[in-house]
Residue frames as qw, qx, qy, qz and C-alpha x, y, z in Angstrom:
[[0.000, 0.889, 0.458, 0.000, 0.00, 0.00, 0.00],
 [0.401, 0.466, -0.025, 0.788, 1.38, 3.40, -0.95],
 [0.162, -0.193, -0.452, 0.856, 1.50, 6.34, 1.38],
 [0.029, 0.776, 0.630, 0.028, -1.74, 8.15, 2.06],
 [0.144, 0.414, 0.012, 0.899, -2.07, 11.86, 1.41],
 [0.285, -0.555, -0.663, 0.414, -3.22, 13.18, 4.76],
 [0.002, 0.468, 0.172, 0.867, -5.31, 16.35, 4.72],
 [0.229, -0.072, 0.509, -0.827, -7.40, 18.14, 7.31],
 [0.702, 0.025, -0.184, -0.688, -10.42, 16.52, 5.63],
 [0.874, 0.004, -0.470, -0.125, -9.30, 12.89, 6.11],
 [0.141, 0.502, -0.678, 0.518, -7.08, 13.32, 9.19],
 [0.595, -0.272, 0.464, -0.598, -9.68, 12.19, 11.71],
 [0.947, 0.137, 0.019, -0.290, -10.69, 9.07, 9.77],
 [0.790, 0.448, -0.383, 0.169, -7.21, 8.04, 8.61],
 [0.321, 0.441, -0.600, 0.586, -5.15, 8.95, 11.69],
 [0.342, -0.339, 0.483, -0.731, -7.23, 9.51, 14.82],
 [0.852, -0.040, 0.192, -0.485, -9.56, 6.57, 14.23],
 [0.626, 0.436, -0.643, -0.071, -6.86, 4.19, 12.96],
 [0.907, -0.397, 0.088, -0.114, -6.50, 0.88, 14.77],
 [0.863, 0.168, -0.054, 0.473, -2.94, 0.61, 13.40],
 [0.410, -0.592, 0.048, 0.692, 0.05, 2.77, 14.27],
 [0.473, 0.841, 0.225, 0.134, 0.35, 5.73, 11.88],
 [0.552, -0.282, 0.172, 0.766, 3.63, 7.19, 10.60],
 [0.302, 0.917, 0.258, -0.032, 3.22, 10.73, 9.26],
 [0.587, -0.009, 0.187, 0.788, 5.89, 12.41, 7.16],
 [0.088, 0.922, 0.198, -0.320, 5.57, 16.21, 7.26],
 [0.583, -0.033, 0.439, 0.683, 7.25, 17.47, 4.08],
 [0.325, 0.807, 0.072, -0.488, 7.23, 20.05, 1.27],
 [0.827, 0.504, 0.186, 0.167, 8.05, 19.79, -2.43],
 [0.296, 0.882, -0.252, 0.265, 10.81, 22.44, -2.21],
 [0.564, -0.688, 0.438, -0.126, 12.60, 20.65, 0.67],
 [0.479, 0.542, -0.688, -0.059, 15.75, 18.78, -0.46],
 [0.116, -0.252, 0.898, -0.340, 16.02, 16.57, 2.65],
 [0.684, 0.195, 0.427, -0.558, 12.31, 15.72, 2.27],
 [0.747, 0.504, -0.296, -0.317, 12.97, 14.53, -1.29],
 [0.239, 0.462, -0.843, 0.137, 15.91, 12.43, 0.00],
 [0.335, -0.087, 0.800, -0.490, 13.65, 10.80, 2.59],
 [0.693, 0.231, -0.024, -0.682, 10.70, 10.16, 0.23],
 [0.678, 0.243, -0.657, -0.223, 11.94, 6.85, -1.27],
 [0.152, 0.135, -0.871, 0.448, 12.66, 5.50, 2.23],
 [0.455, 0.111, 0.451, -0.760, 9.14, 6.40, 3.39],
 [0.724, 0.272, -0.319, -0.548, 7.74, 4.74, 0.27],
 [0.481, 0.227, -0.844, 0.069, 9.72, 1.53, 1.02],
 [0.084, -0.026, 0.777, -0.624, 8.50, 1.51, 4.60],
 [0.614, 0.170, 0.125, -0.761, 4.90, 1.96, 3.42],
 [0.724, 0.250, -0.550, -0.332, 5.26, -1.09, 1.17],
 [0.398, 0.206, -0.849, 0.280, 7.04, -3.24, 3.76],
 [0.076, 0.070, 0.727, -0.679, 4.67, -2.46, 6.63],
 [0.481, -0.108, -0.375, -0.785, 1.41, -2.57, 4.64],
 [0.707, -0.325, -0.583, -0.236, -1.36, -4.05, 6.77],
 [0.640, -0.354, -0.493, 0.471, 0.53, -3.36, 10.02],
 [0.249, -0.495, -0.131, 0.822, 1.27, 0.38, 9.85],
 [0.363, 0.850, 0.371, 0.092, -0.45, 3.24, 8.05],
 [0.482, -0.225, 0.147, 0.834, 2.01, 5.62, 6.38],
 [0.223, 0.882, 0.414, 0.039, 0.83, 9.10, 5.50],
 [0.455, 0.078, 0.078, 0.884, 2.35, 12.29, 4.14],
 [0.016, -0.890, -0.386, 0.242, 1.33, 15.83, 5.03],
 [0.459, 0.445, 0.140, 0.756, 2.46, 18.59, 2.68],
 [0.295, -0.511, -0.415, 0.692, 3.02, 21.50, 5.09],
 [0.006, 0.103, -0.243, -0.964, 2.38, 24.07, 2.35],
 [0.375, -0.279, -0.643, -0.606, -1.02, 22.57, 1.51],
 [0.631, -0.551, -0.540, -0.082, -2.00, 21.75, 5.10],
 [0.172, 0.503, -0.400, 0.747, -0.75, 24.59, 7.32],
 [0.650, -0.507, 0.085, -0.560, -3.41, 23.83, 9.96],
 [0.973, -0.156, -0.164, 0.051, -2.07, 20.30, 10.48],
 [0.613, 0.358, -0.333, 0.621, 1.53, 21.53, 10.52],
 [0.163, -0.568, 0.263, -0.763, 0.56, 24.09, 13.14],
 [0.829, -0.411, -0.042, -0.378, -1.40, 21.57, 15.22],
 [0.951, -0.090, -0.140, 0.262, 1.71, 19.36, 15.39],
 [0.292, -0.907, 0.194, 0.231, 3.98, 22.40, 15.98],
 [0.845, 0.235, 0.222, 0.427, 6.14, 21.53, 12.97],
 [0.141, -0.905, 0.157, 0.370, 9.10, 23.92, 12.96],
 [0.018, -0.569, 0.715, 0.407, 11.47, 21.98, 10.66],
 [0.915, 0.269, 0.150, -0.260, 10.92, 19.50, 7.89],
 [0.640, -0.231, -0.632, -0.371, 11.10, 16.67, 7.30],
 [0.349, -0.311, 0.647, -0.603, 9.49, 15.71, 10.60],
 [0.514, -0.103, -0.821, -0.225, 8.26, 12.18, 11.25],
 [0.450, -0.263, 0.453, -0.723, 5.52, 11.57, 13.81],
 [0.344, -0.109, -0.926, -0.106, 4.21, 8.19, 14.99],
 [0.506, -0.225, 0.235, -0.798, 0.72, 8.07, 16.49],
 [0.286, -0.143, -0.947, -0.027, -1.03, 5.16, 18.17],
 [0.195, -0.633, -0.733, 0.155, -4.64, 5.39, 19.29],
 [0.055, 0.907, 0.269, 0.319, -4.62, 9.08, 18.38],
 [0.477, -0.852, 0.134, 0.171, -1.64, 9.88, 20.64],
 [0.448, 0.763, -0.449, 0.124, 1.87, 10.88, 19.56],
 [0.926, -0.354, 0.047, 0.124, 4.31, 8.17, 20.64],
 [0.666, -0.268, 0.274, 0.640, 7.50, 9.20, 18.80],
 [0.379, 0.919, 0.046, -0.103, 8.88, 12.03, 16.70],
 [0.684, -0.209, 0.301, 0.631, 12.06, 12.62, 14.72],
 [0.260, 0.916, 0.004, -0.307, 13.24, 15.72, 12.87],
 [0.044, 0.700, -0.618, -0.354, 15.46, 15.58, 9.80],
 [0.744, 0.315, -0.535, -0.247, 16.45, 12.77, 7.48],
 [0.656, -0.415, 0.579, -0.249, 16.51, 9.47, 9.34],
 [0.141, 0.291, -0.909, -0.264, 17.97, 6.12, 8.26],
 [0.662, -0.135, -0.532, -0.510, 15.44, 3.45, 7.40],
 [0.567, -0.158, -0.767, 0.253, 16.31, 1.26, 10.40],
 [0.055, -0.063, -0.465, 0.881, 15.76, 4.17, 12.79],
 [0.501, -0.046, -0.154, -0.850, 12.33, 4.84, 11.30],
 [0.695, -0.125, -0.673, -0.220, 11.43, 1.15, 11.57],
 [0.376, -0.089, -0.713, 0.586, 12.55, 1.24, 15.23],
 [0.227, -0.038, 0.200, -0.952, 10.14, 4.12, 15.81],
 [0.669, -0.070, -0.368, -0.642, 7.33, 1.80, 14.70],
 [0.562, -0.043, -0.813, 0.145, 8.16, -0.95, 17.20]]
């Protein structure tokens, strides 16, 4: 399963009501480190399909969500379980570190 595009319109259904852990990648198209991280996030989405939901929030298109999560730097990764933030990481992360965040 590919990453989901998370917007303020589907956030509640896709993230807050999810029975699976959710990894959200806060990014922007102009962000070089975000573009470096994108293929890793895509791989993780494929490898964890059915166990973890992987979503992307474009901070330029969804400023309300970026503000709600107090995103100051991108890329920022946030893991939520049962609607609560369990882990966060700022900047490009290696794949194994991101997978560890999901454990």
